[in-house]
Gaussian input, Z-matrix of N, CA and C with variables (Angstrom, degrees):
# hf/3-21g

backbone

0 1
 N
 C     1     B1
 C     2     B2     1     A1
 N     3     B3     2     A2     1     D1
 C     4     B4     3     A3     2     D2
 C     5     B5     4     A4     3     D3
 N     6     B6     5     A5     4     D4
 C     7     B7     6     A6     5     D5
 C     8     B8     7     A7     6     D6
 N     9     B9     8     A8     7     D7
 C    10    B10     9     A9     8     D8
 C    11    B11    10    A10     9     D9
 N    12    B12    11    A11    10    D10
 C    13    B13    12    A12    11    D11
 C    14    B14    13    A13    12    D12
 N    15    B15    14    A14    13    D13
 C    16    B16    15    A15    14    D14
 C    17    B17    16    A16    15    D15
 N    18    B18    17    A17    16    D16
 C    19    B19    18    A18    17    D17
 C    20    B20    19    A19    18    D18
 N    21    B21    20    A20    19    D19
 C    22    B22    21    A21    20    D20
 C    23    B23    22    A22    21    D21
 N    24    B24    23    A23    22    D22
 C    25    B25    24    A24    23    D23
 C    26    B26    25    A25    24    D24
 N    27    B27    26    A26    25    D25
 C    28    B28    27    A27    26    D26
 C    29    B29    28    A28    27    D27
 N    30    B30    29    A29    28    D28
 C    31    B31    30    A30    29    D29
 C    32    B32    31    A31    30    D30
 N    33    B33    32    A32    31    D31
 C    34    B34    33    A33    32    D32
 C    35    B35    34    A34    33    D33
 N    36    B36    35    A35    34    D34
 C    37    B37    36    A36    35    D35
 C    38    B38    37    A37    36    D36
 N    39    B39    38    A38    37    D37
 C    40    B40    39    A39    38    D38
 C    41    B41    40    A40    39    D39
 N    42    B42    41    A41    40    D40
 C    43    B43    42    A42    41    D41
 C    44    B44    43    A43    42    D42
 N    45    B45    44    A44    43    D43
 C    46    B46    45    A45    44    D44
 C    47    B47    46    A46    45    D45
 N    48    B48    47    A47    46    D46
 C    49    B49    48    A48    47    D47
 C    50    B50    49    A49    48    D48
 N    51    B51    50    A50    49    D49
 C    52    B52    51    A51    50    D50
 C    53    B53    52    A52    51    D51
 N    54    B54    53    A53    52    D52
 C    55    B55    54    A54    53    D53
 C    56    B56    55    A55    54    D54
 N    57    B57    56    A56    55    D55
 C    58    B58    57    A57    56    D56
 C    59    B59    58    A58    57    D57
 N    60    B60    59    A59    58    D58
 C    61    B61    60    A60    59    D59
 C    62    B62    61    A61    60    D60
 N    63    B63    62    A62    61    D61
 C    64    B64    63    A63    62    D62
 C    65    B65    64    A64    63    D63
 N    66    B66    65    A65    64    D64
 C    67    B67    66    A66    65    D65
 C    68    B68    67    A67    66    D66
 N    69    B69    68    A68    67    D67
 C    70    B70    69    A69    68    D68
 C    71    B71    70    A70    69    D69
 N    72    B72    71    A71    70    D70
 C    73    B73    72    A72    71    D71
 C    74    B74    73    A73    72    D72
 N    75    B75    74    A74    73    D73
 C    76    B76    75    A75    74    D74
 C    77    B77    76    A76    75    D75
 N    78    B78    77    A77    76    D76
 C    79    B79    78    A78    77    D77
 C    80    B80    79    A79    78    D78
 N    81    B81    80    A80    79    D79
 C    82    B82    81    A81    80    D80
 C    83    B83    82    A82    81    D81
 N    84    B84    83    A83    82    D82
 C    85    B85    84    A84    83    D83
 C    86    B86    85    A85    84    D84
 N    87    B87    86    A86    85    D85
 C    88    B88    87    A87    86    D86
 C    89    B89    88    A88    87    D87
 N    90    B90    89    A89    88    D88
 C    91    B91    90    A90    89    D89
 C    92    B92    91    A91    90    D90
 N    93    B93    92    A92    91    D91
 C    94    B94    93    A93    92    D92
 C    95    B95    94    A94    93    D93
 N    96    B96    95    A95    94    D94
 C    97    B97    96    A96    95    D95
 C    98    B98    97    A97    96    D96
 N    99    B99    98    A98    97    D97
 C   100   B100    99    A99    98    D98
 C   101   B101   100   A100    99    D99
 N   102   B102   101   A101   100   D100
 C   103   B103   102   A102   101   D101
 C   104   B104   103   A103   102   D102
 N   105   B105   104   A104   103   D103
 C   106   B106   105   A105   104   D104
 C   107   B107   106   A106   105   D105
 N   108   B108   107   A107   106   D106
 C   109   B109   108   A108   107   D107
 C   110   B110   109   A109   108   D108
 N   111   B111   110   A110   109   D109
 C   112   B112   111   A111   110   D110
 C   113   B113   112   A112   111   D111
 N   114   B114   113   A113   112   D112
 C   115   B115   114   A114   113   D113
 C   116   B116   115   A115   114   D114
 N   117   B117   116   A116   115   D115
 C   118   B118   117   A117   116   D116
 C   119   B119   118   A118   117   D117
 N   120   B120   119   A119   118   D118
 C   121   B121   120   A120   119   D119
 C   122   B122   121   A121   120   D120
 N   123   B123   122   A122   121   D121
 C   124   B124   123   A123   122   D122
 C   125   B125   124   A124   123   D123
 N   126   B126   125   A125   124   D124
 C   127   B127   126   A126   125   D125
 C   128   B128   127   A127   126   D126
 N   129   B129   128   A128   127   D127
 C   130   B130   129   A129   128   D128
 C   131   B131   130   A130   129   D129
 N   132   B132   131   A131   130   D130
 C   133   B133   132   A132   131   D131
 C   134   B134   133   A133   132   D132
 N   135   B135   134   A134   133   D133
 C   136   B136   135   A135   134   D134
 C   137   B137   136   A136   135   D135
 N   138   B138   137   A137   136   D136
 C   139   B139   138   A138   137   D137
 C   140   B140   139   A139   138   D138
 N   141   B141   140   A140   139   D139
 C   142   B142   141   A141   140   D140
 C   143   B143   142   A142   141   D141
 N   144   B144   143   A143   142   D142
 C   145   B145   144   A144   143   D143
 C   146   B146   145   A145   144   D144
 N   147   B147   146   A146   145   D145
 C   148   B148   147   A147   146   D146
 C   149   B149   148   A148   147   D147
 N   150   B150   149   A149   148   D148
 C   151   B151   150   A150   149   D149
 C   152   B152   151   A151   150   D150
 N   153   B153   152   A152   151   D151
 C   154   B154   153   A153   152   D152
 C   155   B155   154   A154   153   D153
 N   156   B156   155   A155   154   D154
 C   157   B157   156   A156   155   D155
 C   158   B158   157   A157   156   D156
 N   159   B159   158   A158   157   D157
 C   160   B160   159   A159   158   D158
 C   161   B161   160   A160   159   D159
 N   162   B162   161   A161   160   D160
 C   163   B163   162   A162   161   D161
 C   164   B164   163   A163   162   D162
 N   165   B165   164   A164   163   D163
 C   166   B166   165   A165   164   D164
 C   167   B167   166   A166   165   D165
 N   168   B168   167   A167   166   D166
 C   169   B169   168   A168   167   D167
 C   170   B170   169   A169   168   D168
 N   171   B171   170   A170   169   D169
 C   172   B172   171   A171   170   D170
 C   173   B173   172   A172   171   D171
 N   174   B174   173   A173   172   D172
 C   175   B175   174   A174   173   D173
 C   176   B176   175   A175   174   D174
 N   177   B177   176   A176   175   D175
 C   178   B178   177   A177   176   D176
 C   179   B179   178   A178   177   D177
 N   180   B180   179   A179   178   D178
 C   181   B181   180   A180   179   D179
 C   182   B182   181   A181   180   D180
 N   183   B183   182   A182   181   D181
 C   184   B184   183   A183   182   D182
 C   185   B185   184   A184   183   D183
 N   186   B186   185   A185   184   D184
 C   187   B187   186   A186   185   D185
 C   188   B188   187   A187   186   D186
 N   189   B189   188   A188   187   D187
 C   190   B190   189   A189   188   D188
 C   191   B191   190   A190   189   D189
 N   192   B192   191   A191   190   D190
 C   193   B193   192   A192   191   D191
 C   194   B194   193   A193   192   D192
 N   195   B195   194   A194   193   D193
 C   196   B196   195   A195   194   D194
 C   197   B197   196   A196   195   D195
 N   198   B198   197   A197   196   D196
 C   199   B199   198   A198   197   D197
 C   200   B200   199   A199   198   D198
 N   201   B201   200   A200   199   D199
 C   202   B202   201   A201   200   D200
 C   203   B203   202   A202   201   D201
 N   204   B204   203   A203   202   D202
 C   205   B205   204   A204   203   D203
 C   206   B206   205   A205   204   D204
 N   207   B207   206   A206   205   D205
 C   208   B208   207   A207   206   D206
 C   209   B209   208   A208   207   D207
 N   210   B210   209   A209   208   D208
 C   211   B211   210   A210   209   D209
 C   212   B212   211   A211   210   D210
 N   213   B213   212   A212   211   D211
 C   214   B214   213   A213   212   D212
 C   215   B215   214   A214   213   D213
 N   216   B216   215   A215   214   D214
 C   217   B217   216   A216   215   D215
 C   218   B218   217   A217   216   D216
 N   219   B219   218   A218   217   D217
 C   220   B220   219   A219   218   D218
 C   221   B221   220   A220   219   D219
 N   222   B222   221   A221   220   D220
 C   223   B223   222   A222   221   D221
 C   224   B224   223   A223   222   D222
 N   225   B225   224   A224   223   D223
 C   226   B226   225   A225   224   D224
 C   227   B227   226   A226   225   D225
 N   228   B228   227   A227   226   D226
 C   229   B229   228   A228   227   D227
 C   230   B230   229   A229   228   D228
 N   231   B231   230   A230   229   D229
 C   232   B232   231   A231   230   D230
 C   233   B233   232   A232   231   D231
 N   234   B234   233   A233   232   D232
 C   235   B235   234   A234   233   D233
 C   236   B236   235   A235   234   D234
 N   237   B237   236   A236   235   D235
 C   238   B238   237   A237   236   D236
 C   239   B239   238   A238   237   D237
 N   240   B240   239   A239   238   D238
 C   241   B241   240   A240   239   D239
 C   242   B242   241   A241   240   D240
 N   243   B243   242   A242   241   D241
 C   244   B244   243   A243   242   D242
 C   245   B245   244   A244   243   D243
 N   246   B246   245   A245   244   D244
 C   247   B247   246   A246   245   D245
 C   248   B248   247   A247   246   D246
 N   249   B249   248   A248   247   D247
 C   250   B250   249   A249   248   D248
 C   251   B251   250   A250   249   D249
 N   252   B252   251   A251   250   D250
 C   253   B253   252   A252   251   D251
 C   254   B254   253   A253   252   D252
 N   255   B255   254   A254   253   D253
 C   256   B256   255   A255   254   D254
 C   257   B257   256   A256   255   D255
 N   258   B258   257   A257   256   D256
 C   259   B259   258   A258   257   D257
 C   260   B260   259   A259   258   D258
 N   261   B261   260   A260   259   D259
 C   262   B262   261   A261   260   D260
 C   263   B263   262   A262   261   D261
 N   264   B264   263   A263   262   D262
 C   265   B265   264   A264   263   D263
 C   266   B266   265   A265   264   D264
 N   267   B267   266   A266   265   D265
 C   268   B268   267   A267   266   D266
 C   269   B269   268   A268   267   D267
 N   270   B270   269   A269   268   D268
 C   271   B271   270   A270   269   D269
 C   272   B272   271   A271   270   D270
 N   273   B273   272   A272   271   D271
 C   274   B274   273   A273   272   D272
 C   275   B275   274   A274   273   D273
 N   276   B276   275   A275   274   D274
 C   277   B277   276   A276   275   D275
 C   278   B278   277   A277   276   D276
 N   279   B279   278   A278   277   D277
 C   280   B280   279   A279   278   D278
 C   281   B281   280   A280   279   D279
 N   282   B282   281   A281   280   D280
 C   283   B283   282   A282   281   D281
 C   284   B284   283   A283   282   D282
 N   285   B285   284   A284   283   D283
 C   286   B286   285   A285   284   D284
 C   287   B287   286   A286   285   D285
 N   288   B288   287   A287   286   D286
 C   289   B289   288   A288   287   D287
 C   290   B290   289   A289   288   D288
 N   291   B291   290   A290   289   D289
 C   292   B292   291   A291   290   D290
 C   293   B293   292   A292   291   D291
 N   294   B294   293   A293   292   D292
 C   295   B295   294   A294   293   D293
 C   296   B296   295   A295   294   D294
 N   297   B297   296   A296   295   D295
 C   298   B298   297   A297   296   D296
 C   299   B299   298   A298   297   D297
 N   300   B300   299   A299   298   D298
 C   301   B301   300   A300   299   D299
 C   302   B302   301   A301   300   D300
 N   303   B303   302   A302   301   D301
 C   304   B304   303   A303   302   D302
 C   305   B305   304   A304   303   D303
 N   306   B306   305   A305   304   D304
 C   307   B307   306   A306   305   D305
 C   308   B308   307   A307   306   D306
 N   309   B309   308   A308   307   D307
 C   310   B310   309   A309   308   D308
 C   311   B311   310   A310   309   D309
 N   312   B312   311   A311   310   D310
 C   313   B313   312   A312   311   D311
 C   314   B314   313   A313   312   D312

   B1=1.5113
   B2=1.5438
   B3=1.3016
   B4=1.4896
   B5=1.5105
   B6=1.2175
   B7=1.4176
   B8=1.4737
   B9=1.3596
   B10=1.4696
   B11=1.4591
   B12=1.3352
   B13=1.4464
   B14=1.5195
   B15=1.3590
   B16=1.4051
   B17=1.5484
   B18=1.3252
   B19=1.4652
   B20=1.5118
   B21=1.3677
   B22=1.4425
   B23=1.4270
   B24=1.3692
   B25=1.4313
   B26=1.5114
   B27=1.3477
   B28=1.4761
   B29=1.5647
   B30=1.2592
   B31=1.4939
   B32=1.5304
   B33=1.3199
   B34=1.5058
   B35=1.5225
   B36=1.3537
   B37=1.4931
   B38=1.5190
   B39=1.3047
   B40=1.5055
   B41=1.4817
   B42=1.3432
   B43=1.5061
   B44=1.5191
   B45=1.3644
   B46=1.4290
   B47=1.4935
   B48=1.3232
   B49=1.4638
   B50=1.5245
   B51=1.2591
   B52=1.5034
   B53=1.5206
   B54=1.3722
   B55=1.4636
   B56=1.4959
   B57=1.4441
   B58=1.4249
   B59=1.5542
   B60=1.3837
   B61=1.3652
   B62=1.5275
   B63=1.3186
   B64=1.5462
   B65=1.5722
   B66=1.3492
   B67=1.4518
   B68=1.4995
   B69=1.3781
   B70=1.4703
   B71=1.5658
   B72=1.3787
   B73=1.4364
   B74=1.5044
   B75=1.3671
   B76=1.3892
   B77=1.5212
   B78=1.3816
   B79=1.5058
   B80=1.5741
   B81=1.3525
   B82=1.4601
   B83=1.5385
   B84=1.3014
   B85=1.4829
   B86=1.4886
   B87=1.3686
   B88=1.4695
   B89=1.4821
   B90=1.2900
   B91=1.5546
   B92=1.5878
   B93=1.3165
   B94=1.4273
   B95=1.5645
   B96=1.3243
   B97=1.3974
   B98=1.5321
   B99=1.3248
   B100=1.4435
   B101=1.5635
   B102=1.3439
   B103=1.5219
   B104=1.5530
   B105=1.3047
   B106=1.5213
   B107=1.5324
   B108=1.3708
   B109=1.4971
   B110=1.4796
   B111=1.3389
   B112=1.4563
   B113=1.5942
   B114=1.3627
   B115=1.4652
   B116=1.5755
   B117=1.3671
   B118=1.4125
   B119=1.4956
   B120=1.3200
   B121=1.5405
   B122=1.5213
   B123=1.3267
   B124=1.4841
   B125=1.4400
   B126=1.3961
   B127=1.3907
   B128=1.5501
   B129=1.3148
   B130=1.5232
   B131=1.5801
   B132=1.3621
   B133=1.4143
   B134=1.5620
   B135=1.4153
   B136=1.4257
   B137=1.5434
   B138=1.3337
   B139=1.4758
   B140=1.5086
   B141=1.3429
   B142=1.4516
   B143=1.4705
   B144=1.3111
   B145=1.4882
   B146=1.5527
   B147=1.3453
   B148=1.4391
   B149=1.5040
   B150=1.3572
   B151=1.4070
   B152=1.4512
   B153=1.4135
   B154=1.4735
   B155=1.5253
   B156=1.3476
   B157=1.4544
   B158=1.4560
   B159=1.2194
   B160=1.4676
   B161=1.5296
   B162=1.2825
   B163=1.5356
   B164=1.4978
   B165=1.3615
   B166=1.4685
   B167=1.5191
   B168=1.3924
   B169=1.4342
   B170=1.5295
   B171=1.3552
   B172=1.5099
   B173=1.5234
   B174=1.2283
   B175=1.4140
   B176=1.6152
   B177=1.2713
   B178=1.4385
   B179=1.5288
   B180=1.3057
   B181=1.5331
   B182=1.4980
   B183=1.3474
   B184=1.4247
   B185=1.5265
   B186=1.3688
   B187=1.4594
   B188=1.5520
   B189=1.3783
   B190=1.4422
   B191=1.5895
   B192=1.2879
   B193=1.5727
   B194=1.4814
   B195=1.3166
   B196=1.5041
   B197=1.5003
   B198=1.3903
   B199=1.4249
   B200=1.5297
   B201=1.3893
   B202=1.3781
   B203=1.5858
   B204=1.3691
   B205=1.4396
   B206=1.5700
   B207=1.3663
   B208=1.4306
   B209=1.4907
   B210=1.3792
   B211=1.3978
   B212=1.5485
   B213=1.2946
   B214=1.4334
   B215=1.5475
   B216=1.2837
   B217=1.4415
   B218=1.5363
   B219=1.3130
   B220=1.4924
   B221=1.5843
   B222=1.2923
   B223=1.4265
   B224=1.5397
   B225=1.3352
   B226=1.4903
   B227=1.5222
   B228=1.3720
   B229=1.4340
   B230=1.6629
   B231=1.3134
   B232=1.4715
   B233=1.5520
   B234=1.2787
   B235=1.5630
   B236=1.5122
   B237=1.2683
   B238=1.4864
   B239=1.4525
   B240=1.4279
   B241=1.4986
   B242=1.5258
   B243=1.2855
   B244=1.4116
   B245=1.5499
   B246=1.3501
   B247=1.4989
   B248=1.4419
   B249=1.2936
   B250=1.4968
   B251=1.5590
   B252=1.2182
   B253=1.5577
   B254=1.5664
   B255=1.3981
   B256=1.4437
   B257=1.5084
   B258=1.2427
   B259=1.4826
   B260=1.4860
   B261=1.3626
   B262=1.4739
   B263=1.4942
   B264=1.3165
   B265=1.5101
   B266=1.4449
   B267=1.4245
   B268=1.3753
   B269=1.4378
   B270=1.3565
   B271=1.4993
   B272=1.5669
   B273=1.2841
   B274=1.5184
   B275=1.5071
   B276=1.3264
   B277=1.4869
   B278=1.5036
   B279=1.3558
   B280=1.4785
   B281=1.5925
   B282=1.2869
   B283=1.4782
   B284=1.5116
   B285=1.4229
   B286=1.5735
   B287=1.5630
   B288=1.3279
   B289=1.3395
   B290=1.5717
   B291=1.2665
   B292=1.4088
   B293=1.5323
   B294=1.4049
   B295=1.5550
   B296=1.4739
   B297=1.3091
   B298=1.4397
   B299=1.5830
   B300=1.2536
   B301=1.4893
   B302=1.5028
   B303=1.4025
   B304=1.3970
   B305=1.5063
   B306=1.3756
   B307=1.4080
   B308=1.5535
   B309=1.2588
   B310=1.5384
   B311=1.5677
   B312=1.4207
   B313=1.4485
   B314=1.4462
   A1=104.53
   A2=116.03
   A3=118.46
   A4=107.35
   A5=120.24
   A6=129.75
   A7=115.01
   A8=117.84
   A9=119.01
   A10=103.54
   A11=113.37
   A12=120.72
   A13=113.04
   A14=117.22
   A15=119.70
   A16=107.39
   A17=114.99
   A18=118.34
   A19=116.13
   A20=117.35
   A21=120.73
   A22=113.26
   A23=122.25
   A24=124.19
   A25=109.26
   A26=115.11
   A27=118.80
   A28=112.96
   A29=117.17
   A30=124.50
   A31=112.43
   A32=114.66
   A33=119.01
   A34=107.43
   A35=119.07
   A36=119.53
   A37=109.34
   A38=121.10
   A39=124.60
   A40=106.37
   A41=117.19
   A42=121.12
   A43=110.64
   A44=121.86
   A45=123.48
   A46=114.40
   A47=115.54
   A48=120.49
   A49=114.89
   A50=114.50
   A51=119.40
   A52=115.29
   A53=118.90
   A54=119.04
   A55=116.99
   A56=115.42
   A57=116.31
   A58=111.74
   A59=116.30
   A60=119.13
   A61=107.81
   A62=119.71
   A63=120.96
   A64=107.15
   A65=114.14
   A66=122.05
   A67=112.80
   A68=115.49
   A69=121.89
   A70=104.96
   A71=112.90
   A72=119.03
   A73=112.46
   A74=116.80
   A75=120.95
   A76=106.59
   A77=112.35
   A78=116.63
   A79=112.05
   A80=111.92
   A81=117.15
   A82=109.28
   A83=118.70
   A84=121.07
   A85=112.39
   A86=114.77
   A87=119.26
   A88=110.10
   A89=112.43
   A90=117.88
   A91=101.27
   A92=113.51
   A93=117.75
   A94=112.97
   A95=117.91
   A96=119.55
   A97=113.54
   A98=116.92
   A99=122.59
   A100=108.91
   A101=112.10
   A102=114.23
   A103=110.05
   A104=115.12
   A105=119.83
   A106=110.48
   A107=112.06
   A108=115.36
   A109=112.57
   A110=116.81
   A111=122.67
   A112=109.33
   A113=113.05
   A114=120.11
   A115=109.13
   A116=118.57
   A117=122.99
   A118=111.53
   A119=114.22
   A120=116.74
   A121=112.83
   A122=116.73
   A123=119.45
   A124=114.09
   A125=117.95
   A126=117.76
   A127=115.93
   A128=111.87
   A129=115.76
   A130=109.74
   A131=114.91
   A132=118.61
   A133=112.03
   A134=118.26
   A135=119.17
   A136=117.72
   A137=117.97
   A138=125.04
   A139=116.32
   A140=115.62
   A141=120.99
   A142=112.73
   A143=116.51
   A144=119.26
   A145=106.97
   A146=113.11
   A147=125.12
   A148=108.16
   A149=119.98
   A150=121.96
   A151=110.55
   A152=120.25
   A153=123.31
   A154=108.40
   A155=116.46
   A156=120.54
   A157=109.01
   A158=123.37
   A159=129.82
   A160=111.15
   A161=116.25
   A162=119.97
   A163=107.54
   A164=118.27
   A165=120.53
   A166=118.06
   A167=116.34
   A168=118.99
   A169=110.81
   A170=112.89
   A171=116.24
   A172=112.70
   A173=120.64
   A174=126.04
   A175=110.26
   A176=118.42
   A177=119.26
   A178=108.28
   A179=114.62
   A180=114.15
   A181=111.96
   A182=118.74
   A183=121.07
   A184=112.19
   A185=112.79
   A186=121.21
   A187=110.40
   A188=116.41
   A189=123.93
   A190=111.82
   A191=111.83
   A192=117.88
   A193=106.96
   A194=119.86
   A195=117.67
   A196=111.28
   A197=116.77
   A198=113.03
   A199=114.16
   A200=120.36
   A201=126.20
   A202=107.42
   A203=116.27
   A204=123.23
   A205=110.16
   A206=116.93
   A207=121.60
   A208=107.45
   A209=119.33
   A210=120.55
   A211=115.46
   A212=116.66
   A213=123.51
   A214=109.47
   A215=121.98
   A216=126.01
   A217=111.41
   A218=113.74
   A219=119.84
   A220=104.69
   A221=116.38
   A222=123.81
   A223=107.59
   A224=116.19
   A225=117.90
   A226=105.74
   A227=112.78
   A228=119.51
   A229=109.68
   A230=110.98
   A231=112.68
   A232=107.11
   A233=114.44
   A234=124.26
   A235=109.88
   A236=116.22
   A237=123.45
   A238=106.25
   A239=117.53
   A240=125.34
   A241=108.64
   A242=115.84
   A243=124.11
   A244=113.10
   A245=114.66
   A246=120.56
   A247=115.11
   A248=118.48
   A249=124.33
   A250=111.34
   A251=115.47
   A252=119.46
   A253=101.17
   A254=111.37
   A255=118.33
   A256=113.33
   A257=121.49
   A258=125.40
   A259=110.34
   A260=114.93
   A261=122.12
   A262=113.01
   A263=117.01
   A264=119.87
   A265=106.65
   A266=113.47
   A267=123.38
   A268=107.43
   A269=122.30
   A270=125.09
   A271=113.59
   A272=114.37
   A273=119.08
   A274=109.10
   A275=118.94
   A276=123.77
   A277=113.70
   A278=114.64
   A279=115.37
   A280=112.72
   A281=114.21
   A282=119.33
   A283=110.89
   A284=114.70
   A285=119.59
   A286=100.44
   A287=118.65
   A288=119.27
   A289=114.55
   A290=114.23
   A291=125.56
   A292=110.18
   A293=111.86
   A294=113.93
   A295=109.15
   A296=117.60
   A297=122.32
   A298=108.19
   A299=114.14
   A300=123.62
   A301=105.00
   A302=117.39
   A303=122.19
   A304=114.01
   A305=118.13
   A306=120.03
   A307=114.05
   A308=113.12
   A309=112.83
   A310=113.72
   A311=112.60
   A312=113.97
   A313=108.35
   D1=135.94
   D2=171.66
   D3=-91.91
   D4=134.58
   D5=169.80
   D6=-96.65
   D7=131.74
   D8=177.59
   D9=-92.62
   D10=111.21
   D11=-179.58
   D12=-79.29
   D13=139.26
   D14=177.64
   D15=-84.11
   D16=163.24
   D17=178.92
   D18=-57.21
   D19=-32.59
   D20=173.36
   D21=-70.38
   D22=-36.39
   D23=177.74
   D24=-70.39
   D25=-40.43
   D26=178.32
   D27=-62.27
   D28=-41.87
   D29=172.10
   D30=-58.47
   D31=-41.98
   D32=-179.73
   D33=-66.38
   D34=-42.58
   D35=-177.30
   D36=-72.86
   D37=-33.82
   D38=175.04
   D39=-55.45
   D40=-54.63
   D41=-176.92
   D42=-59.28
   D43=-37.07
   D44=174.37
   D45=-66.53
   D46=-34.62
   D47=-177.88
   D48=-79.64
   D49=-17.40
   D50=-178.93
   D51=-48.22
   D52=-51.34
   D53=-177.53
   D54=-79.79
   D55=-4.21
   D56=-174.62
   D57=-78.24
   D58=154.03
   D59=176.63
   D60=-97.09
   D61=148.35
   D62=178.29
   D63=-62.88
   D64=133.39
   D65=177.73
   D66=-111.88
   D67=-17.58
   D68=176.33
   D69=-107.89
   D70=132.55
   D71=174.72
   D72=-125.28
   D73=118.16
   D74=-177.39
   D75=-97.41
   D76=113.09
   D77=-176.03
   D78=-100.41
   D79=-147.66
   D80=-167.39
   D81=-81.25
   D82=-15.22
   D83=178.53
   D84=-82.32
   D85=174.34
   D86=172.72
   D87=-66.82
   D88=166.23
   D89=178.97
   D90=-74.74
   D91=129.40
   D92=-174.34
   D93=-105.30
   D94=167.47
   D95=173.54
   D96=-65.81
   D97=-27.02
   D98=178.14
   D99=-67.10
   D100=-39.75
   D101=-178.67
   D102=-72.46
   D103=-33.93
   D104=175.09
   D105=-62.09
   D106=-44.61
   D107=179.89
   D108=-65.55
   D109=-37.60
   D110=177.16
   D111=-58.88
   D112=-49.43
   D113=-177.00
   D114=-63.89
   D115=-39.96
   D116=179.40
   D117=-65.05
   D118=-49.19
   D119=177.86
   D120=-59.98
   D121=-43.13
   D122=179.51
   D123=-65.21
   D124=-39.57
   D125=175.29
   D126=-67.62
   D127=-33.68
   D128=176.53
   D129=-62.76
   D130=-40.74
   D131=-176.16
   D132=-79.49
   D133=-41.94
   D134=-174.40
   D135=-110.90
   D136=-17.23
   D137=-175.08
   D138=73.54
   D139=-32.56
   D140=179.92
   D141=-129.90
   D142=124.10
   D143=-175.45
   D144=-135.13
   D145=156.68
   D146=178.57
   D147=-111.57
   D148=137.93
   D149=175.79
   D150=-131.60
   D151=168.54
   D152=179.96
   D153=-139.84
   D154=137.30
   D155=167.51
   D156=-90.17
   D157=114.39
   D158=179.10
   D159=-64.16
   D160=157.32
   D161=-175.51
   D162=-60.92
   D163=-36.49
   D164=178.38
   D165=-67.67
   D166=-10.35
   D167=-173.45
   D168=-73.65
   D169=136.96
   D170=175.26
   D171=-73.41
   D172=-14.09
   D173=-177.04
   D174=-95.89
   D175=148.10
   D176=170.33
   D177=-78.81
   D178=163.87
   D179=179.43
   D180=-63.09
   D181=-31.48
   D182=178.44
   D183=-64.50
   D184=-46.59
   D185=178.69
   D186=-58.73
   D187=-51.83
   D188=178.20
   D189=-53.77
   D190=-50.34
   D191=-179.98
   D192=-59.58
   D193=-50.70
   D194=-173.73
   D195=-64.17
   D196=-40.13
   D197=-177.48
   D198=-71.92
   D199=-32.16
   D200=178.18
   D201=-67.93
   D202=-45.96
   D203=179.00
   D204=-55.89
   D205=-44.16
   D206=-175.96
   D207=-67.13
   D208=-40.01
   D209=-174.96
   D210=-74.45
   D211=-20.03
   D212=-175.53
   D213=-115.59
   D214=4.03
   D215=-179.70
   D216=57.45
   D217=54.73
   D218=-174.55
   D219=-120.82
   D220=178.72
   D221=-179.32
   D222=-120.95
   D223=132.11
   D224=173.89
   D225=-79.63
   D226=120.57
   D227=-178.98
   D228=-84.43
   D229=-46.04
   D230=-179.86
   D231=-162.17
   D232=155.42
   D233=170.65
   D234=-132.44
   D235=117.14
   D236=179.12
   D237=-130.34
   D238=118.52
   D239=-177.78
   D240=58.10
   D241=-120.62
   D242=-177.42
   D243=-95.92
   D244=-5.33
   D245=-179.06
   D246=-98.11
   D247=148.34
   D248=-179.81
   D249=-139.86
   D250=157.38
   D251=-176.37
   D252=-129.05
   D253=135.10
   D254=174.23
   D255=-122.06
   D256=146.34
   D257=-179.43
   D258=-134.49
   D259=135.01
   D260=170.10
   D261=-148.14
   D262=118.34
   D263=-175.05
   D264=-68.32
   D265=138.42
   D266=169.89
   D267=-86.93
   D268=107.93
   D269=-178.44
   D270=-66.73
   D271=-29.16
   D272=-176.55
   D273=-80.64
   D274=-48.16
   D275=179.18
   D276=-132.46
   D277=74.43
   D278=-176.70
   D279=-65.51
   D280=137.30
   D281=-174.97
   D282=-111.66
   D283=-20.30
   D284=-175.51
   D285=-114.33
   D286=127.24
   D287=164.34
   D288=-103.33
   D289=111.85
   D290=-176.08
   D291=-71.56
   D292=145.22
   D293=172.38
   D294=-63.20
   D295=141.68
   D296=-176.88
   D297=-78.87
   D298=154.38
   D299=-179.71
   D300=-93.76
   D301=113.45
   D302=-178.18
   D303=-59.05
   D304=-31.55
   D305=179.17
   D306=-70.53
   D307=-25.92
   D308=-177.17
   D309=-95.50
   D310=-6.12
   D311=171.86
   D312=87.96

């Protein structure tokens, strides 16, 4: 399930992602099933991951982030330069508690 993040939740996740090192690296090849599996496994374990589109990549970091997010049902939190952050809640074992949206109750 894709969650629509509020700006407050997005800001919260950005602050949590700041100290993280990129664990996904998009290189000169196409996005592979192995990369999608790595992203899926990492999101299940951590919920929040950082990735990077290398200089040799034919995709921009925005394109890579959106394609990976669509493949693993995640949310793009932010894209800055070559770096991107993805989030997907683990419904069975949540690790990150997002701030609630006051408008939704």
